[in-house]
Every structure is written in C-alpha cells, then in structure tokens.
N, C-alpha and C positions, 0 to 999 in steps of 0.2 A: 860372852857370845859363845854360842853353842855351835858346834860344827857337825854336818849330818852329810851321809852319802845318800844320792838318789839314784833309783833303778827303774830305767824303762825297759830293760831286757831287749836292747837292740840286737837284731841278728840278720846282717845282709846277706843276700844270696851270693854264691851258690849253697844249699843246703845239703845235708846228707841225713840219713835216718837217726844219727847220733846228735845233730847240731843242737837241738833245744833241750836235749838231756844234759849234755856239756855246758850250755849257757848257764843254767839252772844251778848246775853243781859247782861251776866256777864262782857264780855269784854269792853262794852260801860260804864258800871257803874266803872270799873276800870280805863278806860280813862278819865272819868268826876273827879275823884279823883285825878289823877295824875295831870290834869290841875288845878285844886284847890290849890294844894301843890306847883307848880310852876316848874313841868317837862318841858323840853324845847321841846320834840319832842314826838310823838307816831308814829311809823312806821308799816306798815302792807304790807306783801309780797304778790305776786300772785303765786299760785300754783296750778296745776291741776291734779285730779286723784290721789292724794297722799292721800289715804285712811288712816284715824288716824293720820297720821303725819301733814297734813295741809289742814283744811277745809276752804280755803282762796282762792277761785277762783273768787271772785269779790270784790277785796279789796277796789276799788274805790266807791262802795256802802257803805260799812262799814266806810271809811272815810269821805264820806258825811255825815253819822249819827255822827261821832265824830265832824265833823264841826259844826253841829247844837247844839251839849251839850256841846260845849266848847267855850272859848275865847281867850286863849292866845298861848295854846300848838301848835307847827308846825306839820303839816301832812304830814308825808313822806311815799309817794308811793313807798315803797322799796321791791321789785321792779316791773315795768312794764316789762313783758317779751316781748321783742322789736322785734323777727322774724315776718315779716309781716304775714306769714301763722297763726300765733296765734293772734296778734293784728295789724289790718289793721291801717297804721299811721294816717290818716285823723281821724278814731275814737279815737286813743289815743290823739291827738292834742285837739280834741273837749272835751274830759273827763277831761284831765288835766286842760284846761282853764276853763271849768264850775265848776270843783271843787275849783280852785283857786278864782273865783269870790264870790262863796257863801260862802267861808271861811275868805273872806277880805284878801287874799294874804299871806295864810299860808302854802302853797303847797311846797314841796320839791319833785323833779322828779327824783326818781331813775330807772335806767335801768339795764336790764341783758338780757342774752342769753336763760335761761332755762338752766336746767342740766340734769335731770334723763331723761333715755330713755322712761320710760313709759309716761312723759310728752310731750316730744318732737315728739315721735312717734304718739301721739294721734292727733297731727296737722300736720303730714307728713315732719316734719322739721328733715332733716339727721344731724347727730352729726357733720359731717365734714362741715357743712354749716351754722351752728348756728351763728359763730362769724360774718362772712360776711353779714348774713342777719341781725344782730342785728344792725350793722353798717350802713347799707343802712336805716333801721327803723329809726334808731336815727338820721341821717342827715336829713332825710325828714321830721321827727315830728319837730325838732329846727327850721327848716325854716317855717313850717306851722305855727308855733306859732308867728313868727314875720312880715312874708312877706303879703303884701297888694296890689294884691294878689299874693297867691302863685304861683309861675312862672313855675312849671311843673317839673317832674323828670322821667327820663328813666333810669332805672337801671336792674341789672339782676332780682331782685325780687321784685321790685318796677316799677310800672308804673302810675303816676299819673298826669292828666291834669292840666292845668291852673285853678285855683278854689280860691276864697276867704274863707279860713276856718275861720268860726266863731263859736262861740265867741273868742276873744284874751284874754289872761290872765290878772289880774289885775297886777301882777309883772310883771316889764320892764327890758330887753327885753322878760323873760320867767322865770318861777321858776328855781331856783337854780338845777343842774343837778348833778347826781350820778351815779355810776356805781358798781355793786354788785362784789366783789373781794374775792377769795380764796387764791390766790397765789400772790407772789411778782410781777412775769410777769404782772398780770391783774392790781395792783396797779401803775405800771409804765405805762400801757396803759392809765389808766384814767389820770395819770399826764399830758402825752403828749397830751391829749384831753383836758385837763383845766377842769376836772370833779372831783366831791369829789369821795372819796373811801370809799365805804361802806364794810368794812372788816370781813368776816365771817370766820376767822381763828383765834385759839387760839394759842397764842404765848407769849413766855417769855418776862419781860421787857426789856431785852436786845435787843430782835428781834422787839419789838413795836417800840423802839428807832430808830433803823436802818430803818426799813421801812418808819416811819415818815420823817427821813432823806433823804432816796431815793426819797421818793414821792416830796418833796417841792424843791429839787436840780433838778429833771427831769423837773418837772413843770416849773421853774425859766430858765431852759437853753433849752429846746426842745419843749415847749407847743406849737401847733397849736390848737387853740380852735375850738372844732366842734360846739360850741354854740356861742351865741353872747354876751355872759358875760362868765368868768370864776369862778369856785366854788372851792377855794383852802381849801379844808378839808379833814379830813381823821377819820374815824369812827372805832372804834373796838368793836367786840361783845363780850359779857361777861355773863356768867351764873349768875342770881341773885336771891336771896333770903335771906330776912332781918328779923331777930327774936332775943329776947334777949337770947332765949334757942338756943346757937350755937349746941348743940347735935341733937335737933330735926331738925334745919334747915339743917344740913349736911345730916341726914338721909333722909330727904324727897328729898333733892336735889339728892342725891345719886340714888335714885330709878328713880325720873322722870325726871332729866336732863339726866340719863342714857338712858332712853327711848329715849330723843330727839336725842342722837347722834346714837343710835341703829337705830332710823327710818331712820335718815340721811345714815347711811351705808346701811340698807337693800334696798331703794329705788336707790342709787346712785352707791353701789359695789357689795355686796354679795346676795342681796335676790333674790328669786323667788316668784314673786308676781302675784297671781291670782285674778283679780278684782272680788270684789264682795264676795270672799270666805276666802282669806288670813286674818288671824287673828294676827294682829302685836303686840298686847299688850301680848296676851297668847303666842306667839313665842318668845317675849322677856323675858317674866317671865319663861319660860320653858326650853329654850336653854341655851347654855354654855357661859351665857353673861359675866361670870367671864373672858373667855378666851378670847371672840372678844374685850371686853372692861373691864379690870381688874379694872380700875376707871371708872366710867361712865363719869366723867368729862375729860376724856382721855386728850389728847393732851394739854390741858391747866394747865399750873404750878398751884400750889396751890395759888401762890401768885395773880393770874390772876383772881381768881374767887370773884366774888362780892357776896358770900355766907357766912352769919354768922351774928355776932352782927353789930351793927351800927358802933362801934369803929374799928372792922375788916375791914369793908368795907371802911371806911373813909381812913385807910392806903392803901388799894389797890387803890383807886381812886387816891391818891397822886402820885402812880407810874404811872398810866397813865397820870396824869397831867405833870410830871416831862419828861415822854417821848415825850411829845409835841402833843398829841393825842387831836384832837379837840372835839370828841363826844365818849362817851361810850354808846353802845346800850345794855341795860338789857335785856336778854333772861329769862323771868319769867315764862311766862304761859308755862309750859312743862308737858307732861304726863297727871296726875291725881290730880296735886296740886289744891286744893279747892279754890274756888272763895273768901271764907274767909280768908284762910291763904294768898293769893294774894294780897288781899285789905289790911291786917294788915300789910304785907311787904311794900308795896308802902306807907302806911301812915307812920311807923316808920321811914322808911329812909326818907321820904319826910319831917318830923318834925325835925329829928334829924341831919341829914348828909347834904341834899341837901342845907339848907340856905347858910352855909359858901363856898360852892361849887360855888353858883351862885354869892356870895360875891366877890370871886377870879376872877370869868369870867369878872364880871363887871369892875374890875379894869385893867383888861387886854385887854379890848375891844378896847381901842384906839390904842394899839400896833398892835392888830390883822387887825384892818381896815386900818392902814398904810401898813401892810406887802401885804394886798389884792391889794390896791392901787397900791403898787409898782409892783407885780406880773401882775397884769391886763394890766397895761401900757406896759410892756414888750411883754406879751402874744398876745395882741391883734393886735400887729402891725405885728405878723407873722400868723395871720387868714389868710386862703388862700383866695383869691377873688372868689366870685361866676361869674361864666359866664354861661348865658343861651342864647344860639345862636338863634338870631331872636326872642327871648322871650319879652313880654311886659315890659314897665318900672316896677318895683318894689319898695313899699316904705316899709322900715324897720323902725320898731317903735324904738325910741332912749331908750336907757337904763335910768333907774331911779328906785327909791326905793320907796314902801309903807310902 
C-alpha cells in the first residue's frame, strides 16, 4: 500500500498580505520532508473561488515547484477539472506532459468534474452537463497525449482540429489516470473506464473492503479503457495527524479537520457565500457546529482516522491494507494546524511507521504487477477502436515504463 499526502491549501481568515505566500512556502517544505522520509505521493487539488477552503487554483505550478525540490515522490495532479470551459483539453495535455518531463516521469493525472456551484458557475458550467463535459475532455486529452498528430475531434463541447500536441509525456503511453470519486457509483465508473479511483468518502472498514471488491470486479468484467493503459488502483482519503500526545492530536484535529468538513459542507450544501465578504472560519466557530457536525470527523468511523499516536495509526493502516486499498491519502493540512505541527507529524510517522508499510508493499509488488498485467490484457482487448472518417494516419506511441 502506498502513502500520499493531499493538499487543498486551506487558509482560514484573517489574512495578511503575506498569508498565501507563507502557506505555499510551508507546503513546499512539508513536501520536501515527505520526499526525504519515503512518502510515495504528494497530491494537489484544483479548486477555484473557494475562499479559505482551498487556495489551490493553479496546482500545476505548485507541483512543478515540488518536482524541482524532490527526487522520488510521485506528483498527483488530483484533480484537473476537466470540463473544457474550465480547462481547454490541449492546454491540459501540454501542462501534464511538461510536468511529466521536468519531474522525470513522476506524474499521476487525476481528473474530475468539479462540484460546487460557486466553482462551476464561475466558468458557466451547468451542473447537469458537468459529467458529459468531463467525459469529452478526458477522451480528447488522452488522445492528445499519444497521437502524432492528434486526429481531431468534433463533440458537443469540444471542437479540436488536427494538430500535433507537443511535448509528449515521458511516461508511455501517458501518466496513470485517476478519477475523483465520492460515491460508489463513481468508483464503478472509474473501474469501467480502467482508471484509478481517488476516493474522497470516509467509510467503515467493511465498506472500504466492499468498495475495493466491487471496483476490481467491475474493472475485470466490464472495463473498456478510456486511456491507452489502465491504472487499476483505489485510494482512500483519511484525516491525518501523528503525535505522541494523543489527547493534543485529537483536540487539534477535532477543531481543524472539523473546519475541513464544515468548509466542504458550506460550499457544497448549506452555505450562503458572499464572495470577498463571508468569513468561513468565524462562521464555523460561531455557528452551531455541534449540531451540523457533532463530531468534526463526521462520517468517518474512529477506526478509519489516521489521527493519534504512531501505534494507533499503524493499526488503522493495517485495516486499509487488509481491505485491499492501494493507497491512503493523508488529509493533514487543514484549518489552522501550524506548519511546525504538520512537519513534526510527517516526520514522526515517516520515521516510526512508514518503513514497515513500505517493506510490506515491496514484498507485494510482484503480485500486484501480475494482477495489473492480467487485468490489462483483458481490458485492452475491449478498448473501442478509434474511427476518424477521412482523418490522417495517426501514430500512437507504444506503451512502456520509465
């Protein structure tokens, strides 16, 4: 099982002129530390206009800085919002390929639809059309990453002429593909498309085991790959804070991961947001948070929280491993947790717990590779043949690994 850190770049008010500068610099230091300690992934999300909750509108730039300051950790672009009105497909393909080149082939390419109305409406994306827009954008981008030249596309939302989109990524045929998922239905969609499931839903051990089973069963029996290689992986998000002082860790997490959950609810469900004026942190502290979210780690069962001492987190991760989860995404940077505490948390976990997880993962690598090969052989036979009437001959770069 792999371990990844996940960044929303949360920044509760009040702000100073230096706040965002400090936020990003601190995050880069944390990523450097995680890389030195052997973390497998760092993920950065893409959100727009979500004041306080996510100041992460240009993750490709943050990840480029991560690439320059790290050597081994994989860079998860998790996710690129794929509706073409938000990100034009050729620009996505160019950015992903360039990031893959400068990072020596360390990019994972996560995709998604976008969620909150304040985001989608800012780009004139209708809620009822976001899934169809995501699908068209994803189909076009995967082709642009491999076709020489790209043979063109005429769809409802994307009209793209014949062009050779350059550069091409270092990983062949393209970086591993993922889909952001919050429900079982979306996990099964990822399986049918042959892409990894980035699961942002807090579920019990029994549920996670069932979701893993359903994902792999669907992928094996129904997958028609959207890409030119499959990425059979399922990742689960998990609140994270590691300290020898369990009481302190839980108290800090209670307040700050509570803000994480409250901010999610504010933008997605119950909030009335006035841009530039609403104070989300103040609202969280003053409103009846005890009613909306009695336990700020709401719908996550206690056993599924990676919060507490190294021994407690070790046991929680055993549950994920036994459930068949391929990666755990640590949600650590939340609310007003200090850079110092986040760094000490990463360091303590990295020294005391991570080595044994990596050792077990290494021992299982051969079995996982054999599973991927078997699933890939089945799935790629079902990949729909591309037909471009009257189009020019297209060369597709052969699969390979760097």
